[in-house]
N, C-alpha and C positions, 0 to 999 in steps of 0.2 A: 601518417595516415592510419597505420595500424593502431596507434594509440587512440585515435578518434573512434575507430571501430570498436575497440574494447570498451571505451567509455559508453558508446552507444548501446552495446549489448548489456552493460551493467544497468543503464537506465531502463531499458526494455524489461530486463529481469526484475528490477525493483518495482516497476509499475505493475507487472503481471503478478508478482508476489503480493503486493498491496491489495490488488483486486481479489486474489484467491483467499486472502485472509478476511477481508471485510465484506465481500458480497454475501456470504452466508448469513452474516449478522444483519445486513440490510434486508434480506429476504425474511428473516425471523421478525425484524421490526415491522415489516409490512403485514405479515401474517398475524402479529400480535393485536392488530386493530380489530380482529374478529374472534379473539379468545374469550372464553367465558370468564366471569368475574365472581369472586367471593370476597367476604369481609375478612380482613386479617388484622393483626395487632403488631405495632412497632415495638421491638424489644431493645434495640440499640440504635442510636443516631448520633454521629459525631463527624468531625472532619479529620482526615489523616493526610499524610504527605509522604513523598519519597524524593530522593535527589536524582536528577538526571542531568549529567554534564554540569554539575555544580549549581543547578537551578532547582528550586523547590517546586514540585508538581503536587497540587492539592486535589483531593477528591472526597466527595461525601461518602461516608461509610454507614450504611443502614442495614439493619437485620430485622426481619419480620417473620411472623409465624402465621400460617393459614391452614385450613383443613379442606380437603377435597375427598368426597366419598368416604368419610370416616377415617382417612389417613391424615396425619399431621405432617406438615412440611415447613422447612425453614428456607427463606429466600434472602438473597443479598443484592440482587440486581435491581437497579432503579429503572433503567431504560432497557428496552428490548435490544437496541443496538449495543453491542458488546463493548461498551466503553463508559466508565464512570468518572473519567478524568476531566477536570476543569482546570483552567489556568491559574486563577487567583483564589486566595483564601476567602475573600469576600463572597465570591460566586459559590464556592463550595459550601460556605456557611448558610447562604441563602437557600440552597437546595436542601441541605440537611435540616434546616429549621422548618421546612414544610412537613417534616415527619418527626414530630416530637415523641419521645419514649412514652409508651402507654396508650397512644392514640390509635383509633381505628382507621384503617385505610382499605381502599378497594385494591385487590390483588388480581391481576389478570394472569391466567396460567394456560400453558399449552395443553389442550385436552388429550393429545396423544402421549404426553410426557408431563404429568402434573408437577413434577419437581422443578420444572423450568417455569419461572414466574417473573413478572415485572410489576412495578408500581406505575410506570408511565409507558403507555403503548405508543407505537409508531416510531418514527425516526426523531432523533434530536439533531441539533446543528452540527455536532461532531461527526455524524454519519456523512454528511455532505462534504465536510472538510477532508476526511480521510479518503473518501472515494475520489474526490477531485485531485488530491495530492498524487494518488496512484495514476490517474489519467494523465496529469501533467508530466510525470516522470516517463511514462510510456511514450507519449508524443515526442518529448525531447529526444529519447533514444531513437525513435523511428526517423526523426529529422536528421540526427547525426549519421545514422546508417545510410540514409538516402543520399546525403551530401557526399559521403566517401564513394558510393557507387557511381554517382554522376561524374565525379572527378575521374574515376578510372575509365569510364566510358569515353570521355572526350580527350583523354591524354594521348591516345594513339599507341602504337607499339613502342615498347621501351627502347631507348637508344637508337631510334630511327635516323636521327640527324647525324649521329656519329658514324654509322655504317656508310652513309652516302659520302661523307667527306673523306673517309679512308679509301674508298674505291676510286675517288678522283685523283688521289696522290700516288697511286701505284705506278712505278716506272714502266716504260715500255718493255724493258727486258728485266727479267727476274730469275731467281734460282728456283728450280722445281723441287719437289719433295725429295728426289734422289740426288740432288746437288748438281744436276746438269743445267747449263745455261740455256734459257729458253727465250726466244724472241716473241714478242706479241705483235 
């Protein structure tokens, strides 16, 4: 039972951590729909990868320059949601090919912090995947914790049946704490 509780708390913590990490990105993604837009230029566009548990994870790698109020900025974020990772090389190449080097693009930037910019505003499908994954972990944890609480509630006092049987078998005469023979 203790093991199930520990596992339940791990799931709850993982779900809460997931939400704490990704909700700010989701809020930024929503706000990006209303950001001002300027024209920028693509300086670099390619596909990169890294290994995660012996699997190749691909992502489009794009760098662009844009100007806001006379200041020049460099951006690397494609989506407002803080995740440029895609599963397959083909998908990453498809996204990267949308931004060929030297081409002009619309860049949406945060008016309160112009160094934060994106090429695609709003959420992408990864946003929903990450948020739903956190929700599922949290719900599983709550279910595990509730199941152990319910079991404790219906189990009754511990060793109740043993105490009853022991009192039934006490002989009519026994020895007191001082060693005197006592009749019952």
